[in-house]
C-alpha positions as CSV (number, residue, x, y, z in Angstrom):
1,M,0.0,0.0,0.0
2,E,1.4,3.4,-1.0
3,P,1.4,6.2,1.6
4,R,-1.3,8.9,1.1
5,P,0.1,12.2,-0.1
6,S,-0.1,14.8,2.6
7,Y,-0.8,17.7,0.2
8,P,-3.0,18.1,-2.9
9,P,-1.2,17.6,-6.2
10,L,0.6,20.7,-7.5
11,H,-1.2,22.9,-10.0
12,R,1.0,25.1,-12.1
13,I,-0.2,28.6,-12.7
14,A,1.1,30.9,-15.4
15,T,2.5,34.1,-13.8
16,S,0.8,36.2,-16.4
17,S,-2.6,34.9,-15.5
18,A,-5.5,36.4,-13.5
19,E,-5.3,33.2,-11.4
20,W,-1.7,34.0,-10.4
21,A,-2.6,37.7,-9.6
22,A,-5.4,36.5,-7.3
23,E,-3.0,33.9,-5.6
24,A,-0.3,36.6,-5.2
25,C,-2.8,38.9,-3.6
26,D,-3.9,36.2,-1.2
27,I,-0.2,35.5,-0.3
28,R,0.3,39.2,0.5
29,R,-2.9,39.2,2.5
30,G,-1.8,36.2,4.5
31,M,1.7,37.6,5.2
32,R,0.2,40.9,6.3
33,L,-2.2,39.2,8.7
34,A,0.6,36.9,10.0
35,A,2.7,40.0,10.7
36,E,-0.3,41.5,12.5
37,L,-0.7,38.4,14.6
38,N,3.0,38.5,15.5
39,R,2.7,42.1,16.8
40,L,0.1,41.0,19.3
41,S,0.8,39.9,22.9
42,M,0.1,36.3,23.6
43,D,-2.2,37.6,26.4
44,D,-4.5,39.4,23.8
45,A,-6.5,36.3,23.1
46,D,-9.5,38.2,21.7
47,A,-7.4,40.1,19.1
48,I,-5.5,36.9,18.2
49,R,-8.8,35.1,17.5
50,R,-10.1,38.1,15.5
51,V,-7.0,38.3,13.3
52,F,-6.7,34.5,12.9
53,S,-10.4,34.3,11.9
54,E,-9.8,36.9,9.3
55,L,-6.8,35.0,8.0
56,I,-8.6,31.7,7.5
57,G,-11.9,33.2,6.4
58,R,-14.0,31.6,9.1
59,Q,-14.7,32.3,12.8
60,V,-12.7,30.4,15.4
61,D,-14.5,29.8,18.7
62,D,-13.7,31.2,22.1
63,T,-11.5,28.2,23.1
64,F,-9.1,28.8,20.2
65,S,-5.6,29.9,21.3
66,L,-2.4,30.6,19.5
67,I,0.9,31.6,20.8
68,P,2.8,33.8,18.3
69,P,5.1,33.8,16.4
70,F,3.1,32.4,13.4
71,C,3.9,32.4,9.7
72,T,2.0,31.5,6.6
73,S,2.2,32.1,2.8
74,G,-1.6,32.2,2.3
75,G,-4.1,31.5,4.9
76,R,-7.5,30.6,3.5
77,R,-6.6,26.9,3.3
78,I,-5.6,26.8,7.0
79,R,-8.0,24.9,9.2
80,S,-8.1,24.6,12.9
81,C,-10.1,22.2,15.0
82,K,-11.1,21.8,18.5
83,L,-9.3,19.1,20.4
84,L,-11.7,16.8,22.2
């Protein structure tokens, strides 16, 4: 049995395409929000949840916690889950 790949297959995008422009914009957005997260104190849980929610494009619940530093090159494909 072959191991399952951990990432989706690569998809090449021409750098002159609208798709690349949108991806580059999303990368800049993710890097900007990661920098904003890293300026926050680890004690500012509400702000961390707000910025991280903006980064991933969905609301995290009140139990979510993150201790900066944090880095990403995108953000919308990041998922977090609640540990049970």
